[in-house]
C-alpha positions in Angstrom: 45.1 -11.3 15.3 42.8 -10.8 12.3 39.2 -9.9 12.5 36.9 -8.6 9.8 34.6 -5.7 9.2 31.5 -5.8 6.8 31.2 -3.0 4.3 28.9 -1.6 1.7 30.3 -2.3 -1.8 28.9 -1.0 -5.1 28.8 -4.1 -7.3 28.4 -4.7 -11.0 26.8 -7.9 -12.3 27.0 -8.3 -16.1 24.8 -10.1 -18.5 26.7 -13.4 -18.0 26.4 -13.1 -14.2 29.9 -12.1 -13.5 29.9 -10.0 -10.3 32.7 -7.5 -9.7 33.2 -4.9 -6.9 33.3 -1.3 -8.1 33.5 0.9 -5.0 33.9 0.4 -1.4 32.1 2.6 1.1 33.8 2.7 4.5 31.6 3.1 7.7 33.0 6.6 8.3 31.6 7.8 4.9 34.8 7.6 2.8 34.4 6.0 -0.6 37.2 4.2 -2.6 36.8 3.4 -6.2 38.1 0.1 -7.2 40.5 0.8 -10.1 41.0 -2.7 -11.3 40.0 -6.3 -10.3 43.2 -8.4 -10.7 41.8 -11.9 -9.8 39.3 -13.8 -7.6 39.5 -17.1 -6.0 37.8 -19.2 -3.3 38.7 -18.1 0.2 38.4 -21.5 1.9 40.0 -20.2 5.2 36.5 -18.7 5.8 34.2 -21.2 4.2 33.3 -22.6 0.8 30.9 -19.9 0.2 33.5 -17.0 0.4 35.4 -15.5 -2.6 38.5 -13.4 -2.2 38.9 -10.5 -4.8 42.4 -9.0 -5.2 41.8 -5.4 -6.4 43.7 -2.1 -6.9 42.5 0.9 -4.7 44.6 4.1 -4.9 47.4 2.3 -6.7 47.7 -0.4 -4.0 46.8 -4.0 -4.1 44.1 -5.0 -1.5 41.9 -8.0 -0.8 38.1 -7.8 -0.2 35.8 -10.8 0.4 32.3 -11.7 -0.6 30.5 -14.2 1.6 27.5 -15.8 -0.1 24.5 -16.4 2.2 23.9 -20.0 3.1 22.0 -21.6 0.2 19.0 -22.3 2.3 18.8 -18.6 3.4 19.2 -16.9 0.0 16.3 -14.6 -0.9 15.7 -12.6 -4.1 17.1 -9.6 -2.2 19.8 -11.0 0.1 22.5 -13.0 -1.6 25.6 -12.2 0.6 27.9 -9.6 2.1 31.3 -8.0 1.6 34.0 -7.8 4.2 37.7 -6.9 4.7 40.2 -8.4 7.1 41.3 -6.1 9.9 44.1 -6.3 12.6 42.6 -6.6 16.1 44.2 -6.3 19.4 
């Protein structure tokens, strides 16, 4: 069964508004630079406000997700959060 875990992710937003993840910070303190962002797409299995990013970390393809806050809840300092899928028992 799949669950998910929210993570801290260093993110870059360029002058055109393109947001890309740069580094994942795991809860135990480990940091994983994202070597490359391959693609991104809507992740409708969660909701219409979630984007799945396919990235390369340590030479392996991984998926991380960005879930935008509900449009009525967005503030200038809270726009959403990152998570990964995890196997649960």
